[in-house]
TORKOLBA-42211 format. One record per residue (C-alpha): x, y, z; residue number from 1. Coordinates in steps of 0.05 Angstrom, whole numbers, plus 5000, padded with zeros to 4 digits. Each point is the difference from the previous one (the first is absolute). Layout:
N
<r x="X" y="Y" z="Z" i="NUM"/>
...
***
This chain:
467
<r x="8037" y="6697" z="0784" i="1"/>
<r x="5014" y="4926" z="4988" i="2"/>
<r x="4935" y="4957" z="5002" i="3"/>
<r x="5032" y="4946" z="5044" i="4"/>
<r x="4974" y="4968" z="5064" i="5"/>
<r x="5030" y="5032" z="5060" i="6"/>
<r x="5041" y="4940" z="5020" i="7"/>
<r x="5032" y="4995" z="4931" i="8"/>
<r x="5014" y="5075" z="4998" i="9"/>
<r x="5031" y="4996" z="5069" i="10"/>
<r x="5045" y="4938" z="4981" i="11"/>
<r x="5027" y="5041" z="4939" i="12"/>
<r x="5010" y="5065" z="5036" i="13"/>
<r x="5069" y="5028" z="5000" i="14"/>
<r x="5035" y="4992" z="5066" i="15"/>
<r x="5017" y="5076" z="5001" i="16"/>
<r x="4928" y="5018" z="4991" i="17"/>
<r x="4980" y="4951" z="5054" i="18"/>
<r x="5049" y="5030" z="5049" i="19"/>
<r x="4978" y="5069" z="4985" i="20"/>
<r x="4927" y="4984" z="5015" i="21"/>
<r x="5014" y="4958" z="5061" i="22"/>
<r x="5047" y="5054" z="5031" i="23"/>
<r x="4951" y="5058" z="4982" i="24"/>
<r x="4938" y="4964" z="5025" i="25"/>
<r x="5030" y="4973" z="5064" i="26"/>
<r x="5030" y="5065" z="5020" i="27"/>
<r x="4930" y="5035" z="4988" i="28"/>
<r x="4968" y="4946" z="5048" i="29"/>
<r x="5052" y="5015" z="5054" i="30"/>
<r x="4995" y="5074" z="5000" i="31"/>
<r x="4922" y="4992" z="5005" i="32"/>
<r x="5005" y="4954" z="5057" i="33"/>
<r x="5049" y="5046" z="5038" i="34"/>
<r x="4959" y="5063" z="4988" i="35"/>
<r x="4931" y="4973" z="5020" i="36"/>
<r x="5024" y="4966" z="5062" i="37"/>
<r x="5043" y="5057" z="5028" i="38"/>
<r x="4947" y="5052" z="4988" i="39"/>
<r x="4934" y="4965" z="5018" i="40"/>
<r x="4983" y="4953" z="5057" i="41"/>
<r x="4947" y="4962" z="4961" i="42"/>
<r x="5014" y="5006" z="4924" i="43"/>
<r x="4947" y="4945" z="4988" i="44"/>
<r x="4945" y="5044" z="5031" i="45"/>
<r x="5019" y="5054" z="4949" i="46"/>
<r x="4998" y="4951" z="4942" i="47"/>
<r x="4932" y="4973" z="5021" i="48"/>
<r x="4972" y="5069" z="5011" i="49"/>
<r x="5025" y="5024" z="4928" i="50"/>
<r x="4969" y="4938" z="4972" i="51"/>
<r x="4933" y="5009" z="5028" i="52"/>
<r x="5000" y="5075" z="4977" i="53"/>
<r x="5019" y="4979" z="4927" i="54"/>
<r x="4948" y="4944" z="5003" i="55"/>
<r x="4945" y="5046" z="5024" i="56"/>
<r x="5018" y="5047" z="4942" i="57"/>
<r x="4997" y="4946" z="4945" i="58"/>
<r x="4933" y="4975" z="5027" i="59"/>
<r x="4972" y="5070" z="4996" i="60"/>
<r x="5033" y="5027" z="4937" i="61"/>
<r x="4931" y="5015" z="4971" i="62"/>
<r x="4997" y="5052" z="5054" i="63"/>
<r x="5072" y="5025" z="5001" i="64"/>
<r x="5011" y="5005" z="4927" i="65"/>
<r x="4946" y="5055" z="4989" i="66"/>
<r x="5023" y="5034" z="5063" i="67"/>
<r x="5074" y="5005" z="4979" i="68"/>
<r x="4979" y="5021" z="4929" i="69"/>
<r x="4956" y="5059" z="5028" i="70"/>
<r x="5058" y="5023" z="5044" i="71"/>
<r x="5050" y="4995" z="4943" i="72"/>
<r x="4956" y="5043" z="4954" i="73"/>
<r x="4990" y="5050" z="5057" i="74"/>
<r x="5076" y="5006" z="5002" i="75"/>
<r x="5006" y="5014" z="4929" i="76"/>
<r x="5019" y="4931" z="4976" i="77"/>
<r x="4973" y="4971" z="4933" i="78"/>
<r x="4978" y="4927" z="5014" i="79"/>
<r x="5001" y="4950" z="4949" i="80"/>
<r x="4973" y="4928" z="5002" i="81"/>
<r x="5035" y="4944" z="4962" i="82"/>
<r x="4963" y="4932" z="4996" i="83"/>
<r x="5065" y="4965" z="4971" i="84"/>
<r x="5071" y="5013" z="4977" i="85"/>
<r x="4985" y="5022" z="4931" i="86"/>
<r x="4950" y="5055" z="5030" i="87"/>
<r x="5056" y="5024" z="5047" i="88"/>
<r x="5049" y="5005" z="4946" i="89"/>
<r x="4956" y="5038" z="4954" i="90"/>
<r x="4981" y="5046" z="5058" i="91"/>
<r x="5074" y="5020" z="5011" i="92"/>
<r x="5008" y="5009" z="4923" i="93"/>
<r x="4939" y="5039" z="4995" i="94"/>
<r x="5022" y="5050" z="5055" i="95"/>
<r x="5068" y="5009" z="4967" i="96"/>
<r x="4973" y="5010" z="4929" i="97"/>
<r x="4949" y="5049" z="5027" i="98"/>
<r x="5056" y="5042" z="5028" i="99"/>
<r x="5048" y="4993" z="4943" i="100"/>
<r x="5052" y="4959" z="5044" i="101"/>
<r x="5047" y="4953" z="4971" i="102"/>
<r x="5047" y="4984" z="5060" i="103"/>
<r x="4982" y="4970" z="5068" i="104"/>
<r x="5046" y="4982" z="5059" i="105"/>
<r x="4973" y="4945" z="5046" i="106"/>
<r x="5011" y="4985" z="5074" i="107"/>
<r x="4998" y="4926" z="5020" i="108"/>
<r x="4930" y="4972" z="4993" i="109"/>
<r x="4980" y="4925" z="5000" i="110"/>
<r x="4932" y="5018" z="4969" i="111"/>
<r x="5033" y="5031" z="4937" i="112"/>
<r x="5042" y="4936" z="4998" i="113"/>
<r x="4934" y="4959" z="5003" i="114"/>
<r x="4971" y="5038" z="4940" i="115"/>
<r x="5066" y="5001" z="4961" i="116"/>
<r x="4993" y="5076" z="4992" i="117"/>
<r x="5072" y="5016" z="4979" i="118"/>
<r x="5005" y="4955" z="4939" i="119"/>
<r x="4930" y="5023" z="4977" i="120"/>
<r x="5022" y="5075" z="5005" i="121"/>
<r x="5064" y="4988" z="4962" i="122"/>
<r x="4960" y="4968" z="4944" i="123"/>
<r x="4959" y="5064" z="4998" i="124"/>
<r x="5061" y="5043" z="4994" i="125"/>
<r x="5004" y="5022" z="5070" i="126"/>
<r x="5067" y="5004" z="5037" i="127"/>
<r x="4983" y="4963" z="5067" i="128"/>
<r x="5059" y="4996" z="5048" i="129"/>
<r x="5003" y="4963" z="5067" i="130"/>
<r x="5036" y="5043" z="5053" i="131"/>
<r x="5006" y="4950" z="5058" i="132"/>
<r x="5073" y="4978" z="4995" i="133"/>
<r x="4981" y="4924" z="5002" i="134"/>
<r x="4943" y="5010" z="4948" i="135"/>
<r x="5045" y="5043" z="4955" i="136"/>
<r x="5052" y="4944" z="4998" i="137"/>
<r x="4943" y="4950" z="4985" i="138"/>
<r x="4977" y="5046" z="4944" i="139"/>
<r x="5067" y="5009" z="4964" i="140"/>
<r x="5012" y="4924" z="5007" i="141"/>
<r x="4934" y="4983" z="4970" i="142"/>
<r x="4989" y="4956" z="5063" i="143"/>
<r x="4944" y="4990" z="5049" i="144"/>
<r x="4999" y="5017" z="5076" i="145"/>
<r x="5016" y="4942" z="5043" i="146"/>
<r x="4971" y="5028" z="5065" i="147"/>
<r x="4945" y="5050" z="5017" i="148"/>
<r x="5044" y="5042" z="5043" i="149"/>
<r x="5070" y="4984" z="4972" i="150"/>
<r x="4987" y="4993" z="4925" i="151"/>
<r x="5073" y="4980" z="4988" i="152"/>
<r x="5013" y="4956" z="5057" i="153"/>
<r x="5023" y="4948" z="4945" i="154"/>
<r x="5057" y="5045" z="4980" i="155"/>
<r x="5067" y="5024" z="5028" i="156"/>
<r x="5044" y="5062" z="4988" i="157"/>
<r x="5044" y="4966" z="4948" i="158"/>
<r x="4942" y="4984" z="4955" i="159"/>
<r x="4973" y="5073" z="5013" i="160"/>
<r x="5066" y="5033" z="4983" i="161"/>
<r x="5002" y="4962" z="4933" i="162"/>
<r x="4929" y="5020" z="4983" i="163"/>
<r x="5019" y="5075" z="5015" i="164"/>
<r x="5062" y="4991" z="4955" i="165"/>
<r x="4958" y="4970" z="4945" i="166"/>
<r x="4949" y="5059" z="5002" i="167"/>
<r x="5055" y="5052" z="4996" i="168"/>
<r x="4992" y="5024" z="5072" i="169"/>
<r x="5076" y="4993" z="5012" i="170"/>
<r x="5057" y="4954" z="5002" i="171"/>
<r x="4996" y="4935" z="5041" i="172"/>
<r x="4998" y="5017" z="5074" i="173"/>
<r x="4965" y="4955" z="5048" i="174"/>
<r x="5007" y="5045" z="5058" i="175"/>
<r x="4927" y="5012" z="5030" i="176"/>
<r x="5013" y="5075" z="5009" i="177"/>
<r x="5021" y="5007" z="4926" i="178"/>
<r x="4940" y="4961" z="4976" i="179"/>
<r x="4954" y="5044" z="5039" i="180"/>
<r x="5033" y="5065" z="4980" i="181"/>
<r x="4995" y="4982" z="4927" i="182"/>
<r x="4929" y="4981" z="5006" i="183"/>
<r x="4986" y="5065" z="5037" i="184"/>
<r x="5035" y="5041" z="4944" i="185"/>
<r x="4963" y="4965" z="4943" i="186"/>
<r x="4931" y="5003" z="5035" i="187"/>
<r x="5004" y="5073" z="5024" i="188"/>
<r x="4994" y="5029" z="4930" i="189"/>
<r x="4942" y="4953" z="4983" i="190"/>
<r x="4961" y="5025" z="5058" i="191"/>
<r x="5003" y="5069" z="4972" i="192"/>
<r x="4983" y="4979" z="4931" i="193"/>
<r x="4938" y="4962" z="5017" i="194"/>
<r x="4927" y="5029" z="4999" i="195"/>
<r x="4970" y="4947" z="5040" i="196"/>
<r x="5020" y="4962" z="5067" i="197"/>
<r x="4969" y="4934" z="5012" i="198"/>
<r x="4994" y="4964" z="5069" i="199"/>
<r x="4963" y="4946" z="5033" i="200"/>
<r x="4971" y="5007" z="5068" i="201"/>
<r x="5013" y="4961" z="5064" i="202"/>
<r x="4936" y="5023" z="5035" i="203"/>
<r x="4936" y="5040" z="4985" i="204"/>
<r x="4967" y="5028" z="5063" i="205"/>
<r x="4923" y="4998" z="4994" i="206"/>
<r x="4990" y="5054" z="5052" i="207"/>
<r x="5042" y="5053" z="4968" i="208"/>
<r x="5014" y="4978" z="4928" i="209"/>
<r x="5073" y="5009" z="5012" i="210"/>
<r x="5049" y="4953" z="4963" i="211"/>
<r x="5061" y="4973" z="5036" i="212"/>
<r x="5062" y="4980" z="4964" i="213"/>
<r x="5064" y="4974" z="5026" i="214"/>
<r x="5069" y="4991" z="4972" i="215"/>
<r x="5071" y="4996" z="5020" i="216"/>
<r x="5035" y="5038" z="4944" i="217"/>
<r x="4957" y="5063" z="4997" i="218"/>
<r x="4990" y="4989" z="4923" i="219"/>
<r x="4926" y="5007" z="5009" i="220"/>
<r x="5008" y="5073" z="5024" i="221"/>
<r x="5046" y="5015" z="4939" i="222"/>
<r x="4947" y="4968" z="4954" i="223"/>
<r x="4948" y="5051" z="5029" i="224"/>
<r x="5046" y="5059" z="5011" i="225"/>
<r x="5009" y="5019" z="4927" i="226"/>
<r x="4942" y="4974" z="4966" i="227"/>
<r x="4931" y="5033" z="4987" i="228"/>
<r x="4961" y="4936" z="5006" i="229"/>
<r x="4997" y="4947" z="5052" i="230"/>
<r x="4969" y="4934" z="4981" i="231"/>
<r x="4991" y="4944" z="5055" i="232"/>
<r x="4981" y="4930" z="4986" i="233"/>
<r x="4977" y="4957" z="5056" i="234"/>
<r x="4956" y="4940" z="5013" i="235"/>
<r x="4931" y="5009" z="5030" i="236"/>
<r x="5021" y="4959" z="5063" i="237"/>
<r x="5053" y="5053" z="5024" i="238"/>
<r x="4948" y="5038" z="5041" i="239"/>
<r x="5005" y="5006" z="5077" i="240"/>
<r x="4942" y="5030" z="5037" i="241"/>
<r x="5030" y="5058" z="5044" i="242"/>
<r x="5062" y="5046" z="5007" i="243"/>
<r x="5010" y="4968" z="5070" i="244"/>
<r x="5012" y="4934" z="4968" i="245"/>
<r x="5062" y="5025" z="4962" i="246"/>
<r x="5050" y="4997" z="5057" i="247"/>
<r x="4986" y="4924" z="5011" i="248"/>
<r x="5008" y="4983" z="4924" i="249"/>
<r x="5060" y="5045" z="4988" i="250"/>
<r x="5035" y="4971" z="5062" i="251"/>
<r x="4986" y="4927" z="4974" i="252"/>
<r x="5018" y="5016" z="4928" i="253"/>
<r x="5066" y="5030" z="5012" i="254"/>
<r x="5022" y="4946" z="5049" i="255"/>
<r x="4974" y="4941" z="4960" i="256"/>
<r x="5029" y="5026" z="4935" i="257"/>
<r x="5068" y="5024" z="5018" i="258"/>
<r x="5006" y="4996" z="5075" i="259"/>
<r x="4995" y="5078" z="5007" i="260"/>
<r x="4959" y="5035" z="5052" i="261"/>
<r x="4974" y="5042" z="4946" i="262"/>
<r x="5009" y="5002" z="4925" i="263"/>
<r x="5049" y="5058" z="4984" i="264"/>
<r x="4950" y="5042" z="4957" i="265"/>
<r x="4928" y="4997" z="5021" i="266"/>
<r x="4958" y="5046" z="4961" i="267"/>
<r x="4925" y="5021" z="5014" i="268"/>
<r x="4969" y="5027" z="4936" i="269"/>
<r x="4935" y="5034" z="5002" i="270"/>
<r x="4992" y="5019" z="4930" i="271"/>
<r x="5030" y="5050" z="4945" i="272"/>
<r x="5034" y="5062" z="5024" i="273"/>
<r x="4954" y="5056" z="5023" i="274"/>
<r x="4999" y="5075" z="4993" i="275"/>
<r x="5062" y="5030" z="5038" i="276"/>
<r x="5039" y="4933" z="4994" i="277"/>
<r x="5062" y="5013" z="4959" i="278"/>
<r x="5017" y="4932" z="4977" i="279"/>
<r x="4969" y="4934" z="4982" i="280"/>
<r x="4956" y="4970" z="4948" i="281"/>
<r x="4939" y="5043" z="4974" i="282"/>
<r x="4962" y="4936" z="4985" i="283"/>
<r x="4993" y="4937" z="5040" i="284"/>
<r x="4964" y="4937" z="4971" i="285"/>
<r x="4985" y="4938" z="5038" i="286"/>
<r x="4985" y="4936" z="4964" i="287"/>
<r x="4965" y="4945" z="5043" i="288"/>
<r x="5017" y="4931" z="4970" i="289"/>
<r x="4955" y="4941" z="5007" i="290"/>
<r x="5032" y="4950" z="4953" i="291"/>
<r x="4960" y="4940" z="5028" i="292"/>
<r x="5008" y="5026" z="5073" i="293"/>
<r x="4922" y="5002" z="5003" i="294"/>
<r x="4999" y="4926" z="4978" i="295"/>
<r x="5049" y="4984" z="5051" i="296"/>
<r x="4959" y="5034" z="5058" i="297"/>
<r x="4947" y="4950" z="4984" i="298"/>
<r x="5047" y="4941" z="5003" i="299"/>
<r x="5022" y="4959" z="5060" i="300"/>
<r x="5069" y="5031" z="4995" i="301"/>
<r x="4980" y="5075" z="5011" i="302"/>
<r x="5045" y="5003" z="5061" i="303"/>
<r x="5060" y="5008" z="4951" i="304"/>
<r x="4978" y="5070" z="4985" i="305"/>
<r x="5019" y="5024" z="5069" i="306"/>
<r x="5071" y="4997" z="4974" i="307"/>
<r x="5041" y="5065" z="5007" i="308"/>
<r x="5058" y="4979" z="4954" i="309"/>
<r x="5052" y="4995" z="5054" i="310"/>
<r x="5035" y="4938" z="4972" i="311"/>
<r x="5010" y="4967" z="5069" i="312"/>
<r x="4968" y="4937" z="4978" i="313"/>
<r x="5053" y="4993" z="4942" i="314"/>
<r x="5058" y="5015" z="5049" i="315"/>
<r x="4982" y="4943" z="5045" i="316"/>
<r x="4974" y="4948" z="4949" i="317"/>
<r x="5050" y="4940" z="4988" i="318"/>
<r x="4973" y="4991" z="4930" i="319"/>
<r x="5009" y="5073" z="4980" i="320"/>
<r x="5070" y="4999" z="5028" i="321"/>
<r x="5020" y="4943" z="4955" i="322"/>
<r x="4962" y="5015" z="4939" i="323"/>
<r x="4998" y="5079" z="4994" i="324"/>
<r x="4942" y="5043" z="4978" i="325"/>
<r x="5009" y="4982" z="4928" i="326"/>
<r x="4981" y="4929" z="5011" i="327"/>
<r x="4928" y="5024" z="5013" i="328"/>
<r x="4988" y="5022" z="4931" i="329"/>
<r x="4957" y="5059" z="5020" i="330"/>
<r x="5005" y="5073" z="5027" i="331"/>
<r x="4988" y="4978" z="5073" i="332"/>
<r x="5051" y="4945" z="5024" i="333"/>
<r x="5008" y="4962" z="5066" i="334"/>
<r x="4941" y="4977" z="5044" i="335"/>
<r x="4955" y="5061" z="4987" i="336"/>
<r x="5013" y="4987" z="4923" i="337"/>
<r x="4984" y="4928" z="5006" i="338"/>
<r x="4932" y="5021" z="5023" i="339"/>
<r x="4988" y="5067" z="4966" i="340"/>
<r x="5026" y="4984" z="4930" i="341"/>
<r x="4956" y="4937" z="4983" i="342"/>
<r x="4939" y="5042" z="5022" i="343"/>
<r x="5015" y="5060" z="4960" i="344"/>
<r x="5012" y="4958" z="4940" i="345"/>
<r x="4928" y="4989" z="4987" i="346"/>
<r x="4991" y="4945" z="4948" i="347"/>
<r x="5076" y="4990" z="4999" i="348"/>
<r x="4995" y="4968" z="5068" i="349"/>
<r x="5023" y="4933" z="4977" i="350"/>
<r x="5066" y="5030" z="4974" i="351"/>
<r x="5017" y="5022" z="5072" i="352"/>
<r x="4964" y="4945" z="5039" i="353"/>
<r x="5067" y="4970" z="5019" i="354"/>
<r x="5021" y="5062" z="5040" i="355"/>
<r x="4958" y="4983" z="5063" i="356"/>
<r x="5038" y="4931" z="5000" i="357"/>
<r x="5066" y="5036" z="5007" i="358"/>
<r x="4996" y="5000" z="5075" i="359"/>
<r x="5020" y="4956" z="5058" i="360"/>
<r x="4939" y="5028" z="5041" i="361"/>
<r x="5047" y="5016" z="5056" i="362"/>
<r x="4958" y="5060" z="5020" i="363"/>
<r x="5059" y="5047" z="5004" i="364"/>
<r x="4966" y="5047" z="4949" i="365"/>
<r x="4939" y="5008" z="5047" i="366"/>
<r x="5046" y="5011" z="5060" i="367"/>
<r x="5037" y="5061" z="4968" i="368"/>
<r x="4939" y="5031" z="4963" i="369"/>
<r x="4987" y="5067" z="5030" i="370"/>
<r x="4928" y="4994" z="4981" i="371"/>
<r x="4993" y="4926" z="5024" i="372"/>
<r x="4978" y="4971" z="4936" i="373"/>
<r x="4988" y="4925" z="5006" i="374"/>
<r x="5046" y="4985" z="4938" i="375"/>
<r x="5004" y="4925" z="5012" i="376"/>
<r x="4925" y="4994" z="5005" i="377"/>
<r x="4989" y="5037" z="4933" i="378"/>
<r x="5054" y="4957" z="4967" i="379"/>
<r x="4962" y="4937" z="5020" i="380"/>
<r x="4936" y="5028" z="4973" i="381"/>
<r x="5032" y="5017" z="4933" i="382"/>
<r x="5030" y="4930" z="5000" i="383"/>
<r x="4927" y="4972" z="5009" i="384"/>
<r x="4973" y="5046" z="4946" i="385"/>
<r x="5052" y="4975" z="4951" i="386"/>
<r x="4982" y="4926" z="5019" i="387"/>
<r x="4925" y="5016" z="4993" i="388"/>
<r x="5014" y="5032" z="4930" i="389"/>
<r x="5044" y="4940" z="4978" i="390"/>
<r x="5065" y="5042" z="4990" i="391"/>
<r x="5059" y="4958" z="5005" i="392"/>
<r x="5067" y="5032" z="5018" i="393"/>
<r x="5062" y="4977" z="4963" i="394"/>
<r x="5049" y="4956" z="5036" i="395"/>
<r x="4952" y="4975" z="5055" i="396"/>
<r x="5001" y="4925" z="5009" i="397"/>
<r x="4935" y="4964" z="5004" i="398"/>
<r x="4970" y="5002" z="5069" i="399"/>
<r x="4946" y="4947" z="4996" i="400"/>
<r x="5044" y="4949" z="5032" i="401"/>
<r x="5016" y="5047" z="5058" i="402"/>
<r x="4928" y="5015" z="5010" i="403"/>
<r x="4982" y="4925" z="5005" i="404"/>
<r x="5057" y="4985" z="5045" i="405"/>
<r x="4986" y="5060" z="5046" i="406"/>
<r x="4926" y="4980" z="5008" i="407"/>
<r x="5010" y="4928" z="5019" i="408"/>
<r x="5031" y="4990" z="5066" i="409"/>
<r x="5024" y="4929" z="4993" i="410"/>
<r x="5032" y="5018" z="4933" i="411"/>
<r x="5032" y="5061" z="5029" i="412"/>
<r x="5032" y="4961" z="5057" i="413"/>
<r x="5027" y="4949" z="4952" i="414"/>
<r x="5028" y="5054" z="4955" i="415"/>
<r x="5035" y="5034" z="5060" i="416"/>
<r x="5035" y="4932" z="5017" i="417"/>
<r x="5021" y="4992" z="4929" i="418"/>
<r x="5020" y="5073" z="4989" i="419"/>
<r x="5068" y="4993" z="5027" i="420"/>
<r x="5016" y="4963" z="4935" i="421"/>
<r x="4999" y="5066" z="4962" i="422"/>
<r x="5066" y="5016" z="5035" i="423"/>
<r x="5035" y="4949" z="4962" i="424"/>
<r x="4960" y="5001" z="4931" i="425"/>
<r x="5043" y="5034" z="4945" i="426"/>
<r x="4964" y="5057" z="4965" i="427"/>
<r x="5003" y="4965" z="4932" i="428"/>
<r x="4958" y="4941" z="5028" i="429"/>
<r x="4943" y="5039" z="5022" i="430"/>
<r x="4942" y="4970" z="4957" i="431"/>
<r x="4955" y="5062" z="4985" i="432"/>
<r x="5033" y="5046" z="4949" i="433"/>
<r x="4964" y="5060" z="5026" i="434"/>
<r x="5023" y="4986" z="5074" i="435"/>
<r x="5069" y="4986" z="4978" i="436"/>
<r x="5001" y="5070" z="4964" i="437"/>
<r x="4974" y="5036" z="5060" i="438"/>
<r x="5048" y="4963" z="5048" i="439"/>
<r x="5059" y="5016" z="4955" i="440"/>
<r x="4995" y="5073" z="5018" i="441"/>
<r x="4985" y="4993" z="5073" i="442"/>
<r x="5046" y="4978" z="5058" i="443"/>
<r x="4958" y="4955" z="5046" i="444"/>
<r x="5019" y="4991" z="5074" i="445"/>
<r x="5013" y="4930" z="5025" i="446"/>
<r x="4937" y="4960" z="5008" i="447"/>
<r x="4982" y="4995" z="5074" i="448"/>
<r x="4926" y="4984" z="4998" i="449"/>
<r x="4967" y="4961" z="5054" i="450"/>
<r x="5036" y="5032" z="5061" i="451"/>
<r x="4942" y="5043" z="5020" i="452"/>
<r x="4952" y="4941" z="5004" i="453"/>
<r x="5048" y="4961" z="5045" i="454"/>
<r x="5010" y="5062" z="5045" i="455"/>
<r x="4923" y="5008" z="5003" i="456"/>
<r x="4989" y="4929" z="5017" i="457"/>
<r x="5049" y="5002" z="5059" i="458"/>
<r x="4973" y="5069" z="5024" i="459"/>
<r x="4927" y="4974" z="5001" i="460"/>
<r x="5020" y="4938" z="5039" i="461"/>
<r x="5039" y="5044" z="5052" i="462"/>
<r x="4937" y="5045" z="5006" i="463"/>
<r x="4956" y="4937" z="5010" i="464"/>
<r x="4963" y="5016" z="4932" i="465"/>
<r x="4990" y="4956" z="4939" i="466"/>
<r x="5047" y="4997" z="4940" i="467"/>
***
């Protein structure tokens, strides 16, 4: 990923990519809105309820984590704890080495993207293959996902057809049905050759120890059907308290992610196959990943751990739509990534401290979040942290003059009166170089300062008050 500020990345983004991201994200937002409003009288009540449940779980993880571990073990699952990415990677490799396995098929998992599992396994001589169609295309292109739910939102069928031709999957043909059929043919034999199937987990139910996994392609079922070992990797925050909570979260997840009433494949996995069960993995391992989540729980931004990875905040975000997920230089893009990525970066926080500034603070991300995360508030807290730690973001003009002007009423009024001059000042005459560079990549509306004060003065007189 290019280490560029988001505004610079967006400026240089190919128009074809920009249009693909804009079309894909806006259609997702429209479908979400239609699905929620047609099926529920008060969708906001559902969002707030889901948010309270997740927040309760986060604030009581010290109770729920031992409870879910106990239930998982009772169900025959081997539970592993990973404090960081390296520990998680080594655990996966250890399980494979222990069982003499050298081929693994993976279902889509943001947790394994976070720990960079596939490159690690490949260096260790393990054949690791993504089976989600989008993730498979990302893998053969040596690319990175640009969206949590739609990893190839930045691509179109023409580019995918060229990639398939390059990889020997058939002559150029950009028809979606041909692309899908060729991927299916290639992947089907890989499912049968692999000894291990790996998935993430959307939810872990503390009450029962069941893992819930949702997909739209059914590839996770193929990953598990022919393999003898199932490994799941998930963050410690994925717990929900009770089985009765699942209908709420599944309804919100499907509608928020893709506008569906329910994701096509919803799997409830209790553990490895039991006596009398003809198919399924004989071993099931669950790796509970911390990777700085415990630190995050102790911070002022713990609410971000409510996230259920639906991608709705990306679909609605005006910055994401113009910049694409690659602009965020991290596994988690968009508004949720602007909060989560710097926090998970640890001592590398300064390298990603500009991400919280990639927001207009319009609040749309909070309005669509199915678990009611106050993302704009969290962005402001991270901006403040960067300020307190003396982290300077590239491309940001000096704000000292603005602060002085905004804190002196008389100076502010004078600046409003003089502000209209900006409508006639050529860009090359702006005296401050940093401000001139900032202004170069931004289209400002005509200056209309002062109108509100005039209106307020007249309105106050009409009401008999004081201006």
